[in-house]
N, C-alpha and C positions, 0 to 999 in steps of 0.2 A: 332394609327390608324391601324385597321386590314387590311389585304390584300384583295382587291376587288375580288369578286367571278366571275368566268367565267361561264355563264349560258346557258343551253340548255333545250328545252322541246320537247318531242315527242308527236305530235298531228296531226290534219288534218282532222279528221272525226267528232268529237264532236264539234270542233270549227276549222275554217279554219286558216291557217297561217296568212292571211291578217287581219282577225278579232283579232287574238291573239296578233299580233304585235301592234295593236292600244292600247292594254292594257299594254303590256310589250315588249319593243323592245330588244329582245335577239335573239339567234340563234334557229331555228326550224328545226326539222326533221320529216319525215313521221312516222306513227305509229310504235312503237318499236317491234322488234322481236329478236330472240336469237342472241347474239353476239354484238348487238348495244351498250349495256352498256359498255362492255369492250373497244370497239372502242372509246366511248366518254371519258372514263377515260384516255385512252392513248393520246387523243387529248387535255387533260388538263382541261376539264370541272370540276368545283368543286361544281356546283349546277345543278342538273338534275331533271327536272319535267317529270313524266310519266303520261300522260293523256290517249292517245289511244295506242292500241297495237294489234298485230296480234294474233288471237285466234286459228283458225283451218286450215288456208291455208298453214301455215308453222310453224316451231317451235316457241313457245311463249318465251318471255323473261324469263330466268331462275331465280329462287330464289337465287341461289348461286352467279350469277353475280351481282345481286343487293347488296347482303351482302358483297361481295368482294369490291364493290365500296364504301360502307359505311365504311368498315374497312380501306380503303385507305384514308379516310378523306373527301369523297364526301358527300354532303348533298343531299338526295334524297326525293323528295316530290311526292306524288301520290294521285290521286282522279279521279272521273268521270267514267272511264271504266276499262281498264287493270290496270291503276294506282290505282284505288280503290280496286280492287281485290288483287293486290300484297301488297298494304299498309296494308290491313286488316290481311294479313298473316305475314307481316314482321315488323309491328310497334314495336314489342318486340325487334327487332334487330336495331331499330333506324330510320327506314323509317318513314317519317312524312305523315300521312294521313289526308285529309281534305274532307269535303262535306258530303252530305246526303247518297250517295251511299256507300261511304267508311264506314260510320256508320252502314248502313244496313248490309253490309257484316260482319263487326266486331261483331255486336250484334246478328248475325244469323237470321236476318229478311229475308234475301235472301241468297242463297247459290250457285246457279248454274251460270256457266260462261255465259250461254245464256241470262241471265237477261240484260246484257249490250252489247251483240254481235249484230252486224248488217252486212248486205251485203254492200259492197262498190264498187264504181267505181274504177277499178284498176289503172286508170290514174290519177284521182284527189283525191282519197281516200274519196270522199263525200259519205254519206250513201244513199243507195237506198232501205232500209227497215227501220222500226221503232223499237227501242229497247224496250224490255219488261218493263223496269223500267218507261219509258215515257208513254207507253200505259196504264199501270196499274194506274198511278197517274192521267192521263187524264180522264180515265173512272170513277175513284173514285170522281174526281172533278165534272164530269157531273152528277153523282148520288147525290152528295151533293147539287147541284143546282136544283135537281128535274127533270132533263132532261130525266133520265132513273131511273127505280126503282131498288131496291137493288138486286132483283133476276136476272134481266136482266144484271145488271152490273157484277155480279158474273159469269153469263154464258158467257159473252163476255171475261172477264179476263181468265177464264178457257180455252176457245177456243183459245185465243191468246197464252197461255202458251203451249198448245198441238201442236201448229204450229211451224214448223222449223223456226229458227230465220231469215233465209234469205227470207222467204215468209211473214213475218209479216209487214202488212201495213193496214192503216185504211180502205181503199177501199175494199180490200179483206176481212178483218175482218167483216165489217158490211154486206157485200154481203153474206158471208158464214153464218153469224148469222141469217140473214133473211131466207136463204134457209133451215136452220135447225130448224126454228121455235122459235129461242131464242128471236127474236124481229120481228116486222112487217116490211114490205117494207117501209112504211111511216116513221116509227121510225128509220130505218136504214139510210135513207136519212138525217134525222134531226141530228142523232149522227155523221154521216160522216162530215157534215158541221161544227158541234161543234168541233170535233177533229182536223180538218184542220185549223180552225181559232183560237183555244184556246189550242193547245197542251201544256202540262206541260213538257217543255224540261229540265228535271232534269239533264241530262248529260251535256248540255251546261252550265247550272248554276254552276255545280260542276267544269267544265273545267275552268270557270272564277275564281272560288275560288282557284284553284291550282295556276293560274297565279298571283292572288293577294297575295297569301302566298309567292310565289317566289319573288315578288316585295318587300314585307316586309323584307324578308331575305336579299335581295340585299341592301336594305336601311340600315339594321343593319351592314352589312359587310363594308359599306363605312364610318361608323362613326369612 
């Protein structure tokens, strides 16, 4: 029988600690930033999941500290947000990447950090803006269902991409698109309702996949 893993996941934005713990009852910490990985290794964690991380407000988790953790025998799983970005860069060093966003970064479908970045409540880490990956997939789904035409969909996506990540939300986007003549006021109201009720939350889906992968690895370690 192999030695059981001691597990930790960094999250709180894409999925709350409360929701995450219903999937996998391990230790949770807020979104990761520079130095957290080294602290986790010193604390004896042997399985670390990176879901959310800090991008612009302070130093992001460094590639070298993740590599050092892997070299020390720690299994590192990433996906969803910062985890997807780092896994796409470090899977060649042994970091395990999961989820659609990881695959998009790995395959060059998306490249920018702002694709997954959101503004957050500093006390709860909950998002107060919408990530570009969710906005794009939600609008593409609306187009596929005939709610908006292809030209309007492209215009909305381009507008969202040009907007600073902290200002991205469906209310502002539809209002600004109407003001700029991309869509009518009536269509803006229809799209806003659709986006609020049927958002494609790709980040949360991928966060769950990270936790499921960690659960799988923990199960294997207990055999």
